[in-house]
C-alpha positions as CSV (number, residue, x, y, z in Angstrom):
1,X,-2.0,37.6,-9.3
2,X,0.5,35.6,-11.4
3,X,2.5,34.9,-8.2
4,X,-0.6,33.5,-6.5
5,X,-1.3,31.2,-9.5
6,X,2.3,30.1,-9.6
7,X,2.3,29.2,-5.9
8,X,-1.0,27.4,-6.2
9,X,0.3,25.3,-9.1
10,X,3.5,24.6,-7.1
11,X,1.5,23.4,-4.2
12,X,-0.6,21.2,-6.4
13,X,2.4,19.7,-8.0
14,X,4.1,19.1,-4.6
15,X,1.0,17.5,-3.3
16,X,0.7,15.2,-6.3
17,X,4.3,14.2,-6.0
18,X,4.0,13.4,-2.3
19,X,0.8,11.3,-3.0
20,X,2.6,9.3,-5.7
21,X,5.6,8.8,-3.4
22,X,3.3,7.5,-0.6
23,X,1.5,5.1,-3.0
24,X,4.9,3.8,-4.4
25,X,6.2,3.3,-0.9
26,X,3.0,1.4,0.1
27,X,3.3,-0.8,-3.0
28,X,7.0,-1.5,-2.3
29,X,6.2,-2.4,1.3
30,X,3.5,-4.8,0.1
31,X,5.8,-6.5,-2.4
32,X,8.5,-6.8,0.3
33,X,6.1,-8.5,2.6
34,X,5.0,-10.9,-0.1
35,X,8.7,-11.7,-0.9
36,X,9.3,-12.6,2.8
37,X,6.5,-15.2,2.6
38,X,8.0,-17.0,-0.4
39,X,10.5,-18.8,1.8
40,X,7.8,-20.6,3.6
41,X,6.8,-23.9,2.0
42,X,3.1,-24.0,2.9
43,X,1.0,-21.2,4.3
44,X,-2.5,-22.6,4.0
45,X,-4.8,-21.3,6.7
46,X,-5.8,-23.6,9.6
47,X,-9.6,-24.0,9.6
48,X,-11.3,-25.5,12.6
49,X,-14.9,-26.7,11.9
50,X,-17.1,-26.4,14.9
51,X,-20.7,-27.6,14.8
52,X,-23.3,-30.0,16.2
53,X,-22.9,-33.6,15.4
54,X,-26.0,-35.0,13.7
């Protein structure tokens, strides 16, 4: 019974570690993408207004 509890705890620990690694990698990817955009001087979105003239 102790072996089963140990294996269960090991699997939970491994799963938590993998989840943390995935979250860290996602955050690193997001920060890397933001850093790439810092070299552009102006990234305002282009808005086209379409409507009836009154």
